[in-house]
C-alpha positions as CSV (number, residue, x, y, z in Angstrom):
1,X,-6.4,24.6,-4.5
2,X,-7.7,21.0,-5.2
3,X,-9.0,19.1,-2.2
4,X,-8.5,15.3,-1.8
5,X,-10.3,13.1,0.7
6,X,-7.8,10.4,1.5
7,X,-8.7,7.4,3.6
8,X,-6.0,5.4,5.3
9,X,-3.6,8.3,5.1
10,X,-1.7,7.5,8.2
11,X,-0.6,4.1,6.9
12,X,2.5,3.3,4.9
13,X,1.4,4.0,1.3
14,X,-1.3,6.5,2.3
15,X,1.0,8.7,4.4
16,X,3.7,8.8,1.7
17,X,0.9,9.9,-0.7
18,X,-0.3,12.5,1.7
19,X,3.2,13.9,2.2
20,X,3.7,14.1,-1.5
21,X,0.3,15.6,-2.3
22,X,0.6,18.4,0.4
23,X,4.2,19.2,-0.8
24,X,2.8,19.6,-4.3
25,X,0.2,22.2,-3.0
26,X,-2.9,20.0,-2.6
27,X,-5.3,20.2,0.3
28,X,-5.8,16.8,2.0
29,X,-8.6,15.7,4.3
30,X,-7.1,12.6,5.9
31,X,-9.3,9.9,7.5
32,X,-7.6,7.1,9.3
33,X,-8.8,4.6,11.9
34,X,-5.3,4.5,13.5
35,X,-5.1,0.7,13.9
36,X,-1.7,-0.8,14.7
37,X,-0.4,0.2,11.3
38,X,-1.6,3.8,11.3
39,X,1.0,6.1,12.6
40,X,0.6,9.9,13.1
41,X,4.3,10.1,13.8
42,X,4.8,9.7,10.0
43,X,2.9,13.0,9.5
44,X,4.5,15.2,12.1
45,X,6.1,17.4,9.4
46,X,2.5,18.5,8.5
47,X,1.7,19.6,12.1
48,X,0.2,23.1,11.8
49,X,-0.1,23.0,8.1
50,X,-3.7,24.1,7.2
51,X,-3.5,22.1,4.0
52,X,-3.7,18.9,6.0
53,X,-6.7,18.1,8.1
54,X,-6.5,14.8,10.0
55,X,-9.6,13.0,11.3
56,X,-9.5,9.7,13.2
57,X,-12.4,7.5,12.1
58,X,-13.5,4.4,10.2
59,X,-14.4,4.4,6.5
60,X,-17.4,2.3,7.5
61,X,-18.8,5.1,9.6
62,X,-21.3,6.5,7.1
63,X,-22.4,9.4,9.2
64,X,-18.8,10.6,9.7
65,X,-17.8,10.1,6.0
66,X,-20.9,11.9,4.8
67,X,-20.3,14.8,7.1
68,X,-16.7,15.2,6.0
69,X,-17.5,15.1,2.4
70,X,-20.3,17.7,2.7
71,X,-18.1,19.9,4.9
72,X,-14.9,19.9,2.9
73,X,-16.3,19.3,-0.6
74,X,-13.3,17.3,-2.1
75,X,-12.6,17.0,-5.8
76,X,-11.6,13.4,-5.4
77,X,-11.5,10.4,-3.0
78,X,-8.4,8.2,-2.8
79,X,-9.1,5.0,-0.8
80,X,-6.0,3.5,0.8
81,X,-7.9,2.3,3.9
82,X,-7.4,-1.5,4.3
83,X,-6.1,-4.2,6.5
84,X,-3.2,-5.4,4.4
85,X,-1.0,-8.1,5.9
86,X,-1.5,-11.6,4.6
87,X,-0.3,-13.2,7.8
88,X,-2.7,-11.2,10.0
89,X,-5.5,-12.2,7.7
90,X,-4.7,-15.9,8.3
91,X,-5.0,-15.3,12.1
92,X,-8.1,-13.1,11.9
93,X,-10.0,-13.0,8.5
94,X,-13.1,-11.3,9.9
95,X,-11.4,-8.0,10.5
96,X,-10.2,-7.9,6.9
97,X,-13.8,-8.5,5.6
98,X,-15.1,-5.8,7.9
99,X,-12.7,-3.1,6.8
100,X,-11.9,-4.1,3.3
101,X,-15.4,-5.2,2.2
102,X,-18.0,-3.7,4.5
103,X,-15.9,-0.5,5.0
104,X,-15.4,0.0,1.3
105,X,-19.1,-0.5,0.7
106,X,-19.9,2.3,3.2
107,X,-17.4,4.6,1.6
108,X,-18.8,4.0,-1.9
109,X,-22.3,4.6,-0.8
110,X,-21.3,7.9,0.8
111,X,-19.2,8.8,-2.3
112,X,-22.2,8.1,-4.6
113,X,-24.6,10.2,-2.6
114,X,-22.1,13.1,-2.4
115,X,-21.3,12.9,-6.2
116,X,-25.0,13.0,-7.1
117,X,-25.4,16.3,-5.2
118,X,-22.6,18.1,-6.9
119,X,-23.1,20.9,-9.5
120,X,-22.6,19.7,-13.1
121,X,-19.1,21.0,-13.8
122,X,-17.8,19.8,-10.4
123,X,-19.7,16.5,-10.8
124,X,-18.0,15.8,-14.2
125,X,-14.5,16.2,-12.7
126,X,-15.1,14.2,-9.5
127,X,-13.2,10.9,-9.1
128,X,-13.0,8.0,-6.7
129,X,-9.7,6.1,-6.9
130,X,-9.5,2.7,-5.2
131,X,-6.1,1.4,-4.3
132,X,-5.8,-2.4,-4.6
133,X,-3.2,-5.1,-5.0
134,X,-1.9,-7.6,-7.5
135,X,-2.6,-10.4,-5.0
136,X,-6.2,-10.5,-6.2
137,X,-5.0,-12.2,-9.3
138,X,-3.6,-15.2,-7.4
139,X,-0.3,-16.9,-8.2
140,X,1.7,-17.0,-11.4
141,X,3.8,-19.8,-12.8
142,X,7.3,-19.3,-14.0
143,X,6.3,-17.2,-17.0
144,X,3.9,-14.4,-17.8
145,X,2.6,-11.3,-15.9
146,X,-0.7,-10.1,-14.5
147,X,-2.6,-7.7,-16.8
148,X,-5.7,-5.8,-16.1
149,X,-7.7,-8.6,-17.7
150,X,-6.2,-11.4,-15.7
151,X,-9.0,-13.4,-14.0
152,X,-9.3,-12.9,-10.2
153,X,-8.1,-15.9,-8.2
154,X,-7.3,-14.7,-4.6
155,X,-5.6,-17.3,-2.4
156,X,-5.6,-15.6,1.1
157,X,-8.3,-14.0,3.2
158,X,-6.5,-10.7,2.6
159,X,-6.5,-11.0,-1.2
160,X,-10.1,-12.3,-1.2
161,X,-11.3,-9.3,0.8
162,X,-9.5,-6.9,-1.6
163,X,-10.9,-8.7,-4.6
164,X,-14.4,-8.2,-3.1
165,X,-13.7,-4.5,-2.7
166,X,-12.5,-4.2,-6.3
167,X,-15.7,-5.8,-7.5
168,X,-17.8,-3.4,-5.4
169,X,-16.0,-0.4,-7.0
170,X,-16.6,-1.8,-10.4
171,X,-20.3,-2.5,-9.6
172,X,-20.8,1.1,-8.3
173,X,-19.4,2.5,-11.6
174,X,-21.5,0.2,-13.8
175,X,-24.7,0.4,-11.7
176,X,-24.7,4.0,-10.5
177,X,-22.3,5.7,-12.9
178,X,-19.9,6.6,-10.0
179,X,-16.7,7.8,-11.7
180,X,-14.3,5.3,-10.3
181,X,-10.7,4.3,-11.0
182,X,-8.8,1.3,-9.6
183,X,-5.1,0.7,-9.3
184,X,-3.6,-2.8,-8.6
185,X,-0.1,-2.5,-7.4
186,X,2.8,-4.9,-6.8
187,X,4.7,-5.1,-3.5
188,X,5.6,-1.7,-2.1
189,X,8.7,-0.8,-0.1
190,X,10.3,2.4,1.2
191,X,10.2,4.9,4.0
192,X,7.6,4.6,6.9
193,X,6.7,0.9,6.2
194,X,5.4,-1.0,9.3
195,X,8.1,-3.5,10.3
196,X,5.9,-6.7,9.9
197,X,6.6,-6.6,6.1
198,X,9.6,-8.3,4.7
199,X,12.0,-5.5,3.9
200,X,11.7,-3.4,7.1
201,X,11.5,-6.6,9.2
202,X,14.8,-7.9,7.7
203,X,16.4,-4.5,8.1
204,X,15.6,-4.3,11.8
205,X,16.5,-7.9,12.6
206,X,19.7,-7.6,10.6
207,X,20.7,-4.5,12.5
208,X,20.1,-6.3,15.8
209,X,22.1,-9.4,14.6
210,X,19.1,-11.6,15.0
211,X,18.1,-14.6,12.8
212,X,16.5,-13.5,9.5
213,X,13.5,-15.7,8.8
214,X,12.9,-16.6,5.2
215,X,9.8,-18.6,4.3
216,X,10.2,-22.0,2.6
217,X,13.1,-22.1,0.1
218,X,13.2,-18.3,-0.3
219,X,12.4,-18.5,-4.0
220,X,8.9,-16.9,-3.9
221,X,9.1,-14.0,-6.4
222,X,7.6,-10.5,-6.1
223,X,7.7,-7.4,-8.3
224,X,9.0,-4.7,-6.0
225,X,7.7,-1.1,-6.3
226,X,9.2,1.9,-4.6
227,X,6.5,3.7,-2.7
228,X,7.3,7.1,-4.1
229,X,6.8,5.7,-7.6
230,X,3.5,4.1,-6.6
231,X,2.3,7.5,-5.3
232,X,3.2,9.3,-8.5
233,X,1.4,6.6,-10.5
234,X,-1.8,7.2,-8.4
235,X,-1.5,10.9,-9.0
236,X,-1.2,10.3,-12.7
237,X,-4.2,8.0,-12.8
238,X,-6.2,10.5,-10.8
239,X,-5.3,13.2,-13.3
240,X,-5.7,11.4,-16.6
241,X,-7.1,7.9,-16.1
242,X,-10.2,6.9,-18.0
243,X,-13.3,6.6,-15.7
244,X,-14.2,3.0,-15.0
245,X,-10.8,1.6,-15.9
246,X,-8.2,-0.4,-13.9
247,X,-4.5,0.3,-14.1
248,X,-1.7,-2.1,-12.9
249,X,1.3,-0.4,-11.2
250,X,4.5,-2.3,-11.1
251,X,8.2,-1.6,-10.5
252,X,9.7,-3.8,-13.2
253,X,11.7,-5.3,-10.5
254,X,11.0,-9.0,-10.0
255,X,13.2,-10.5,-7.3
256,X,13.2,-13.8,-5.3
257,X,12.7,-13.2,-1.6
258,X,16.1,-14.6,-0.8
259,X,17.7,-12.1,-3.2
260,X,16.0,-9.3,-1.5
261,X,17.2,-10.4,1.9
262,X,20.8,-10.9,0.7
263,X,20.7,-7.4,-0.9
264,X,19.7,-5.9,2.5
265,X,22.4,-7.9,4.2
266,X,25.1,-6.6,1.8
267,X,24.0,-3.0,2.2
268,X,24.0,-3.1,6.0
269,X,27.4,-4.9,6.0
270,X,28.8,-1.9,4.1
271,X,27.1,0.7,6.1
272,X,27.0,-0.7,9.7
273,X,29.0,-3.9,10.1
274,X,28.2,-6.2,13.0
275,X,30.6,-5.9,15.9
276,X,31.8,-9.5,15.7
277,X,32.6,-9.1,12.0
278,X,30.0,-11.7,10.8
279,X,28.5,-11.3,7.4
280,X,24.8,-10.9,7.9
281,X,24.0,-13.5,5.3
282,X,25.0,-16.0,8.0
283,X,21.9,-14.9,9.9
284,X,19.5,-16.2,7.2
285,X,17.2,-18.9,8.6
286,X,14.7,-20.8,6.5
287,X,11.4,-21.3,8.3
288,X,8.2,-23.3,7.5
289,X,6.4,-21.7,4.6
290,X,3.3,-19.6,5.1
291,X,0.0,-21.4,4.4
292,X,-1.2,-20.7,0.9
293,X,1.9,-18.7,0.0
294,X,1.6,-17.6,-3.6
295,X,4.8,-18.5,-5.6
296,X,5.1,-15.6,-7.9
297,X,3.6,-12.2,-8.7
298,X,4.6,-10.0,-11.6
299,X,2.8,-6.9,-12.9
300,X,2.5,-5.8,-16.5
301,X,2.1,-2.0,-16.2
302,X,2.4,-1.4,-19.9
303,X,-1.2,0.0,-20.1
304,X,-0.3,2.7,-17.5
305,X,3.0,3.5,-19.3
306,X,1.5,3.5,-22.8
307,X,-1.8,5.4,-22.1
308,X,-0.7,7.8,-19.3
309,X,3.1,8.1,-19.7
310,X,4.0,6.9,-16.3
311,X,7.4,5.2,-15.6
312,X,9.0,4.1,-12.3
313,X,11.9,6.4,-11.4
314,X,13.7,3.9,-9.2
315,X,15.4,0.6,-10.0
316,X,15.3,-2.0,-7.3
317,X,19.0,-1.4,-6.5
318,X,18.5,2.4,-6.1
319,X,15.2,2.0,-4.2
320,X,16.5,-0.6,-1.7
321,X,19.6,1.5,-1.0
322,X,17.5,4.6,-0.3
323,X,15.2,2.5,1.9
324,X,18.1,1.0,4.0
325,X,19.5,4.5,4.4
326,X,16.2,5.8,5.5
327,X,15.7,3.2,8.2
328,X,19.3,3.7,9.4
329,X,18.6,7.5,9.7
330,X,15.1,7.0,11.4
331,X,15.7,4.5,14.1
332,X,13.7,6.6,16.6
333,X,10.7,6.4,14.4
334,X,11.1,2.6,14.2
335,X,11.5,2.3,18.0
336,X,8.3,4.3,18.6
337,X,6.4,2.0,16.2
338,X,7.7,-1.1,18.1
339,X,6.6,0.4,21.4
340,X,3.1,-0.7,20.4
341,X,1.7,-4.3,20.3
342,X,3.9,-5.6,17.5
343,X,7.3,-7.0,18.5
344,X,8.5,-8.5,15.1
345,X,7.0,-11.9,16.0
346,X,5.8,-14.3,13.4
347,X,2.1,-14.1,12.5
348,X,-0.2,-16.3,10.4
349,X,1.2,-19.7,11.1
């Protein structure tokens, strides 16, 4: 049984990855700091499963990380651990630098030392996969897509901190020979996403009949990637990716923000109409744009598709319908999340 050391495995993407990995027979050592976005409630189906070992802790805690690596002897490290919300990075950039840059550095140093001590055959197969974002590339114009060779041009404290972590991963490969892989993904959505992000936030506010805030003119474009497809891409890169390489992961689903919001409104009107009969599109409220709001992101994932044979399984239409249904069926999970410090207020103004 292969063992993965997963960091940030109680967050949105990390938890979906852990659930998928354990279901496929892998053993997972799951390290998560359990900040506001980490939620063990997501992993309750793994309670009592000896293939999943959860440890609360920080990737920057070198003593803890070194101990866990030496104790559990993983075959690979998958790093999801990150502060990830642009609006929060505007309010408090230092925390993003601490986790995403300093924390990643600590993890890499521990991974390097552990890898150097492995036996030859195990050493050759070991991998460190770093999960990053398309936001490191900056903002696109009306045409074109981000490729793996697009120059970095981050525009928010969040994306700057992720860019720095990507550069550290690259440096550890080229300087020390650490067998690293990096994935840069587009905007994820799907089950278990913390409701400060656009899609779950709109779902919850629309269910409550509250105003639906849309930044600026609503025409900012993102390439939407269903989280299950992202997890399968990471698994594929881990299995067959070329050491030292970067792979972009996209959903082939560019949509304006306003189109996403209207799609959610239509799905909820079909499934759970408002008591007063209003169409939920009437709740859309345009608000002042976010500072430094990138206009368009679009990922070219042809390298991943061509070299490793990965394809997204979901269209935006099928993925958003599954997502709306999941949130309708899991309102207790949402309410327990909202019992914490976040109350769906606007951040990063």
